[in-house]
N, C-alpha and C positions, 0 to 999 in steps of 0.2 A: 695101346703100341702103333704105329704107322708102318706098314712095311712097302718099302720101296724097290721098284724093279727097274733096273738098267741092262740095257741090252749091249751087244758085243761091238758094235760097229768099227769103232775108232780102236779098239783093242785087237780085232782081227787085224787091222790095217797098219798099225803103228808098232815099232819096237820102243821108239823114243818120241818124243814129240809133246808140246804144251797141251794138247787136248786131253791126251791120256794121262798125262801126269796131275791135271785139275780133277780128272774123275777118280782117279785111284785116290787120291788125297781125300776126296769127298767120300767116297764109298766107305774107306777104312777107318774113317774117323767120324762117322756118326756117333751121336751120343745116345746115352739112354733113353727108351722110349720110340728108338727106330729100330726096325729091321731091315736087311737089306737082302738082295737076291742079285747075281749077276747072271744073266743068262747066256753063258758060253761054255764051250769046253775045251777050245782051240786057242792058243794065243801066246806068241813069243813075246809080249810086251814086258820090257824091262821094270817097270813101277808095279805091276802086278806080281811079278815073279820074284824079282831080287826085292825091291823097296819093301813089299807087304808079304813076301813068302807065299805067295799062292800058288797052288798046283795047277796046270792048265797042260794038254797034251799040245805035242807037236809031232813034226815029221821030218826025219833025216834023210828020206829018199828023194827029196827035191832041195836042191841047192839054193836056186835062185829065190829070194825072198818076194820078189814082186810075184812069182809063180803061186809060191805058198800062201800068200797072203789071198789071192782068190780063192785057194781051197779053203782057208780058215773061214774066210766070209760066207762061202756058201753053204759050208757045214753049221756054222755059228748061226745063221740066218734061219734055218729050219729048226732049231734047238728054241731060238728066239720067240718063232712064231708059235710053236707048241705050248711054251711058257705063258705067253700072253693068251692066247686061247682059254689057257686053264681059270684065267681070272681072280686068281690066288693072291693079289697086291691090291695095294690101297692107291699108289701113284705110279705112272710110269716115267721113268726119266730117259730118253734114248740119248745117245752119247754122239749122233751125229743126224744129218738130216734125211736120210733114205726114208721116204714115208711106206715102207712095205707093212708097216703095223696097221694102219688106220684101219682097215677092213675088217680087222679082228679086235681093235681094243674097245672097252668098255669102260673102262676108268678113265679118272683125269689122267692129263698127262703135261709133264713140264718141258720146254726145250731151252737150252743155254744157247745163246747166240754168241759166238766170240769176237767176230767181225764181220763188215760187210764190205770186204774187201773185192769180193767178184761182183757185187752192184757198182761200187765206187770205179773200179777199174775194169771194166767188163772186156774191153778190148784186148786186156792181158791172157785172155782164157779163150781156150778153143771154142768153137760153136758148139760142140757137142758135150760141154761140159754142163751138167745138169744142176749142180750146185745151187744156184741163185733161184732156180726154179722150185728145188725142192725144198728149199729153206723157207719160200713164201709160202709154200701150201700149208708146212708146217706151224709156220707162225700164224698164219690165219685160224688153224683148228686147235691150235693147244690152248690148255686152260690158263697156263700162265708162260710168260718168258721172262727168262733171267738174262741180262744184258752184263758183261764184263767191264763196263765202263759207262758213265752216261755220256759218251761221247758216241759208243755203238748203240746204247740207248736211242740217243737224239736222230742216229741213222737209220734206225729200223723204224721210227716214225716216219723218216723223211721218205725212205724208199719202199717200204712196205704200206703205209698206212696205217699201222698197227697203233690203236689208242694208247697214250701213254700211262693209263693207270693198268694196263695188262702186262706192263713190264717193271722189273725190279731191277735195281742195279746191285750186283755183288761184285765186288772187286776179288779178284785171286788172292789166293793165299800162296805163303812160300815157307818152304821149311829145308833146309839143307840136308841131305841124306847120308854123305860119304865123306869120307877122308880126302883131304885134298893132297894133291901130287907137287912134290920138289917143282922149283920154279925151273922154267924150261928157256925163257928167252929173257933178254934183258933189253931195256930203252926200246919200247913198241906201244904203238896204236893198236887198240883191239877193236876189231869188227865180227861180230858174232851173227850167224846164220844166213840165211840165203841173201843173194845179191842181184836178183833179176828184177828188170821193171821198176816198180813203185818202190823196191827197196832202195833206189837210189844210189847203188853204190859207185857207179861210174862217174857220176858228177861229182860224187864226195872226194873219190880220188884224185881227179883233175883239179878240185879246189886246193890239195894239200900236197901237189907234187913238188911247188916251191919249199915247202917244209923239208919234203925229202932230199931234195938239191942241196939244199942247205946244210942240213946233216945228214953226211952218208951213214952214221952208225943207226939212224932211226929206222924204224921197220913199222910195216902194217903187219899184222898178224890177223889172220882170216879163219874162222873155223866154217864148217859147212864141206860142199861140193868142192871138186876140185877144179882150179881157174878154167875159164872158156878160153877159145880160141880167141875171142875178140878181147878179153881181159889180158891175154898174153902180148897179144900185138901191141895193146896200148903201154903196158910195161915195157916193152922193149922199144917203142918209140920214144918214151922218154925217159930211156936208161936208168929205169928204177927197178929191173927184173930181180936185182939181188935182195930187194929192201922189201918183196912180197912175200910172204909165207903163208902157205895154207897148211891146216891141222883138221885133222879127223879127231875131234876130241871127246874122250870120255867125260863123264861129270866130273871126275876127278881131276882131270886134264883141264877141263874148261874152268874149274874154280882156281887154280892155279895160275891160269892166264889172266883172269880178272885180278887177282891178289898183287901180281906183279906188272900190271901194265900202267902206264902213264897217264893212259884215259881210256876209256869206253866210249865209243862214238855210236850213235844209232842215226842215221841221216834218212830214215824212212819217209816217203811223203804220208804213208797211213799204217796204223797197226790198230788192233781192236783192243790191247792192253799194253804187252810189251815186258813180258816176262823176265827177258834180259836185263831190263832196269834193275828189277828185285835183286836178281843174281849179281849184278855190279855192287848195288847197296851192300847186302850180306858179306861180301868180299872186300869191303873197303877199298872200291875201286871208284874215281872221281868220274862222273857222269856228264856227256856231252850231248844233247838231243838237238832233234828236230823241234822246231817251234809248232807242232803240226798234230792233228787229231786226238788221242786222248794222251800226249804225252805231258804236256802241262798239268792236266788232271791228275796224273799216277806220281808224276815226281815234285811237282810243285817247285821250291825254292831248292831243292836238294840237287839241281842241276844246271848246267848253263846252256841257253839255247841260241841256235841260228835260224836263219832262212834256208830252209833245205833246197831251195830252188837257186841259192845265190852263192856262188862260188866264193865272193870275198867274205860274205857272211860266215860261211864256212871257215873258211882259212883263218879268218881273225879270232873266231871264238877256240878253236882247237890252239892256233899257237898261243892265245892268253893261257890256257891250261897249262900248255907244255911248258911254258916260261916263266909261271908265278906258281911257287911252291906253297904260298899261303892261300892261295884260291883253290888248288888240289887238297889241301888239309881241310880247309872249310867245306869243301863237298862232300869230301869221307865222313868227316862229323855230322852233316846234315843228313846224309845216306844213311848211317848208322841208326839216328832216330825216326828217319822215314819207312824203314823196313819194318818198325813195330807196328805201325798201321796195316802191314800185310801179312797176317797170321793165318795158317791154316784154319785155327779153332775159330777166329772170326769168320772166314769164308764158310765154314761149315755151319757155323749157327745161323748166318744170314740165310743160306740156303734152307736149313730147316725150318725157320720162320717163313718161307716161301710154301714149304709143304703144309705147314700147319693152317696156314691161312686158306689153303685151297679145301681143306676137310673141315672147316669150320660150318 
């Protein structure tokens, strides 16, 4: 029996998010032969509390979650440190890059590196951001590293100088957990997630403005944060304000948006993996991607690709999907097959193989 200890870091900080969904799926699907412990008491994380029905404390006396999560982090960090000091586990798997545990750890530890965005796009982050620094410290000291894509592994080798044989690629797994909401919009392109900097949203939108002008019924539905002043000014400048829609989407609404979209477009210059690709595959949505970073590795022939820095390439590729129903049907069919390569069971089993290899 191998006992794996997980810490609190991202569960303290996130209600929703790909990192905590990854760890929750891993922790609560470990097979026989593995024992788990999560060293924390406070969390409002959706996947822990709703998806996997775990009971954690929260506070109602503070309304602002940004303040609350600092409190949770402080309290949970003390709990994690105490558990680590007891040394009653076989392998430690922290959920993010804070090296607080290094002075106490006596057992092997594994880290999962989800992307190298902070290293590739360092100018996009404030000077006081210490994620890249901490990640490098832990990568050097870790017993083994899990990378979520071959592209991420290549970047770890390039930026951090880690030997390739210290890194194992384990792709994300995907399992849809909630019932899907009813259809909300018609005739729209779907954009999911943040829109700043390397996400390449502005250039993508500028590329498809002619499509929006040509068909006033066509919309772009965006999930994530409210539109910025810069974005609103761009919409007004090009007379497309009524065709841009922003939605704060629950999982149920998000899956509905995928199911009824004409196409899901992911124009990012870089991602570590790209969970929205799997969400689109699972919900019968044709996928259109940047020919960049890990995207060709993950989607292979189940998507159409464009040059993310070339407006003509973006425009023509999106237009092709919008205008050709046979291409859309073909992409949906290929996506249905491709999603079978990314099961939670496969992700968990491959991760457990890493754990077992450390204890040999």
